C-alpha positions in Angstrom: -78.7 21.1 60.2 -79.5 20.6 56.6 -79.3 24.2 55.4 -76.1 25.3 57.3 -73.0 25.9 55.3 -70.7 25.0 58.2 -72.7 21.8 59.0 -72.2 20.8 55.4 -68.4 21.4 55.7 -68.3 19.4 59.0 -70.2 16.6 57.1 -67.7 16.8 54.3 -70.4 17.5 51.7 -68.8 20.9 50.9 -65.1 21.3 50.4 -62.9 23.3 52.7 -59.2 23.5 53.5 -59.0 21.8 56.9 -56.4 22.9 59.3 -57.3 20.6 62.2 -60.2 18.4 63.3 -60.4 16.7 66.7 -63.8 15.1 66.2 -65.7 17.8 68.1 -64.1 21.0 66.8 -63.0 21.7 63.2 -60.7 24.5 62.0 -60.7 25.6 58.3 -59.1 28.3 56.3 -61.4 31.2 55.5 -62.2 31.4 51.8 -62.1 35.2 52.0 -59.1 35.9 54.3 -58.8 39.2 56.0 -55.3 38.6 57.2 -52.3 36.4 56.3 -53.6 33.9 58.8 -57.4 33.6 58.8 -58.8 30.4 60.3 -62.3 29.6 61.4 -62.7 27.4 64.4 -66.2 25.8 64.8 -67.9 23.0 66.7 -69.2 20.0 64.8 -72.4 20.4 66.8 -74.7 23.0 65.3 -74.9 25.9 67.8 -76.3 29.2 66.3 -73.9 31.6 68.1 -72.1 32.4 71.3 -75.4 33.9 72.5 -77.0 30.4 72.6 -74.1 28.7 74.5 -75.1 27.2 77.8 -73.1 25.9 80.8 -73.3 22.4 79.1 -71.1 23.9 76.3 -68.4 25.1 78.6 -66.0 22.2 77.7 -66.7 22.7 74.0 -66.1 26.4 74.2 -62.8 25.8 76.0 -61.9 23.2 73.4 -62.4 25.8 70.6 -60.2 28.3 72.4 -57.4 25.7 73.0 -57.5 24.7 69.3 -57.2 28.4 68.3 -54.2 28.7 70.6 -52.6 25.6 69.1 -53.2 26.9 65.6 -51.7 30.3 66.4 -48.6 28.5 67.7 -48.5 26.3 64.6 -49.0 29.3 62.3 -46.1 31.2 63.9 -48.3 34.1 65.2 -48.4 33.2 68.9 -45.7 35.6 69.9 -46.5 38.5 67.6 -50.2 38.4 68.5 -53.5 37.6 66.9 -57.2 38.3 67.2 -60.0 35.9 68.2 -63.5 37.1 67.5 -67.0 35.8 67.1 -70.0 37.7 65.8 -73.5 37.4 67.1 -76.5 38.2 64.9 -76.9 40.3 61.8 -76.0 43.6 63.5 -72.9 41.9 65.0 -71.8 40.9 61.6 -72.6 37.2 61.8 -73.1 35.9 58.2 -73.3 32.1 58.9 -75.6 31.1 61.8 -73.2 28.5 63.2 -70.9 29.4 66.1 -67.4 30.0 64.9 -64.2 31.9 66.0 -62.2 33.9 63.6 -58.5 33.5 64.3 -56.7 36.4 62.5 -53.0 37.2 62.5 -49.9 37.8 60.6 -50.4 41.6 60.5 -51.0 44.5 62.8 -54.7 44.6 63.9 -56.4 48.0 64.2 -59.1 49.1 66.7 -61.9 49.6 66.4 -62.4 46.8 63.9 -65.3 48.3 62.0 
């Protein structure tokens, strides 16, 4: 998608600090981190949000989750705990209309988040 920030990052036309890329899923450091570890895990394919996932995306969704688990392990937060979250739509707090998981850790998380 030509006007999507994350599609531009996937295409390498915008810079980002890449944590991992397996060809289908990309993980980057958030440019405005909300925790000591704040990584965004997103598919290469443009999918607007978790609300638009279909059964055909089951494998991709699992791949995103497994990448997040591996990064939590690599970042040393697997045992202490971390938060995975995705936002859907404006009222849900979604600011970039491209499916992504926030992996947050390295500090105590509060509830409710906001």
